[in-house]
N, C-alpha and C positions, 0 to 999 in steps of 0.2 A: 504494500500500500504506500502511496506517495504522501508524504507529510511536508510541511512548510510550503504549501501551495501558494500562499501569499506571503510576501516578505513582511517582517515587522516594520512598523512606521515609527521613527523617532521624532518626537515633538520638537518644536522650536523654542518653547518657553521652559524656563527652569524655576525652581524655588530656591530660596536661600537655605544653607545648611542649618538645621535647627540646633539650638543650644541644648546642652544636657538638661538644663532646668526645664526647658519646654518639653523635651521628650519624657522626662520623669513625670510630668503632670498631664500627659496625654492618654486618654482611654484607648485601649484596643477595642476594635469593633468586629463583630461576626455577623455576616449576612444582614447588615443594616440597610435600611432604605436610604435613598439619597437625602431625604429631608431629615431623618434621624442622624445621618452622618454629619450634616451641616450643624444640627443642634448640639450634638454630644461629642463629635470627633475632635473638637479643639481647633486652634488656629492653624496648626500644621495641615490637618486634614482639609480644612476649608481652602487653604492656599493650593494644596495639591489638586483638589477638584477644579479649582479655577484654571489651572494650566492644562487640564486634560481636554482633548477634543471629544467630549461626550456627545454622541450623535442623537440620542433620544429617538431612535428608530426601532426600538424593541419595546415590548410590553413593560419590562421591569428593569430597574437599575439596582444592583446589589453591591454594597461596599464592605470590604474587609480591610482592617488595618492591624498591624502587629508592631510592637515596640520591643526590641531586644537589647539587653546589655550583654554583648558578646565578648568572650575571650578568644584568643587565637586558637584555632582548631575546632571551635564550636560551629554548629550549623543551625540556622534558624528554621529549617524545614528538613523533612526527610530527603536526603540527597538521592538523586537518581533522575535520569531523563524521563520526561512524561509530557502529556499535553492536558490542558484544563478542560473541564466541562463535558467529558465523554459520557454519553447517555448510560444510565444504569437501571432504567425501567422502561416500560412501554410509552411513558410520557416524556422520555428523554431528559429526565431529571438527573443531574450529576451526583446527587447524594442518595440515590436509590440504593436498594440492597442487592440488586442483581449484578451479575458480572458485567464489566465494561463492554459495551457493544459499539465498537468503533465504526463498523459498517453502517450503523443506523444514521450516521452523519452524511453518508455519501449522497450527493445531489441535493442536499438541503441548503437552500439559499438564505434561510433564516438562522444561520449559524450564530452561536454566541460570539459577541465582540468584547474584547477585554482591553483594559488600560492598566498599566503598572508603573509605579514610581518607587524608587529605592534611594535612601540617603546613605551617606558615608562613602568610604573608598575601599574597605577591606572585605566586603561580602556582597558583591553585586551579581545579580542573576545572569546566567548565561543561556543564550538561545542558539539553536542550530541556525546557521546563516543562509542556507540555500536549500532547495528541494532535495529530499532524500527518500529513497525507497526503503521501507523497513519491513522485514518478513515477520508478520504477526498472524495469530490464528484468525481464520475467517469467521468462526463462531465466537460468541461472547466467551471470555475467558478471564478468570480472576488473576491469572499470571501475566496478563498482557503487558503491564508496565515493567515487570521484571525482565521479560523477554526484550521489550523495546530498549530499556536502559542498558542492558548488557550489549546488545548489538550496536547501539549508537555510540556507547563508550568505546567500543573496539574501533569504530570508524574514526572517532575523534583522536584516539591514540595514534592511528596511522596518519591522520591529516588534521593537525590542530587548527588549521584555518577554517574548519567546518563549524567552529563555535565563534560567537561574538558576545562580548560583555556589554550589558546595557550601561549607558552613561548615568552617573550619579545625579540625583535631583531632577531628572528629566522624565517626562511621561513617554511611555512606549505603548503602542497599540499592537494587538495581535488577535488571533482567533483560535478556535479549538483544534486546528491542525498544526499549530506551531509548537514544536518540541523545545523544552527548556529544562533547566535544573537549578536548584539551590546549590551553593558552594560552601566549603568550609571557610570560616573567617580567617583572613591572613594577618589580622592584628586585633588588638583589643579596642573596641569602640561601641558606641550606641548606634543602633540601626532602626530606622523607621521604614516600613513598607506599606503601601496601599495598593490594593487591586480592586478595580471596578469592573463588574460584569454587566453587560447589557444583554438581556436574554428573554426569549419567549417561553422558556422551559422551566424556570424556577422563580420563586418569589422571595422578596426580603422577609426576614423574621420580624414579627410584630411585638414580641415579648421583650421588653427592654432588659429583663433579667437575663435573657439569653444574648442579647445584642452587645451589651457593654461587658467587656472582659477586663478583669483586674490582673490576670496572670497570663503569661505566654510561654508555651513550651519551647525548649531548646534541646538539641541533640548533640551528643558529644561521644567521641571514641571511648571504648571501655578502658583504655589506659590513660584517660585524661586525669589530671591532678592539679591542685592549686599550687 
């Protein structure tokens, strides 16, 4: 199957690097509506939304933000190449319980549209930079991301130019065919990430007890120590 059918689009506007004080006092958000993100996301989130080219051409806008205090070697997400929004039930909801059904996206012109912005310098998301054919199961399969990540990593090892790193503090647009990965932090720093999804297939969370997050998970190698 061919992925990265459309190139990522790097925006022309940037935000200023947030101060540690600002980051410490910013709520994380999970599946927030656009309006709730404006109300509760804080100044950083409002500024990030301002520089994004949000199209308003899908039924819903869903906003996620994460704030991490990283040490070198930590990862703010499960590392591994993947793509966002793959359908997991008959309604093409990405948070369904069924196995990922990548083929369900084929020929769908109402694909999910995403916007991403990351601050800092030591832990910037990497995207595959050009179209790539990936051998994955035709039928829905819970192992599809493991298969994808292993294959894509082998290709990147052979040709490092296959990946591109997103610029800091700049909005990047992509869709559910764009393969990308979180990376290990290369230095100690605070990191803010916002991802905005424009989608016909899932809706924002309405319960603020679920939307506002006071904790953010981090991943570290088993031999990590202070």
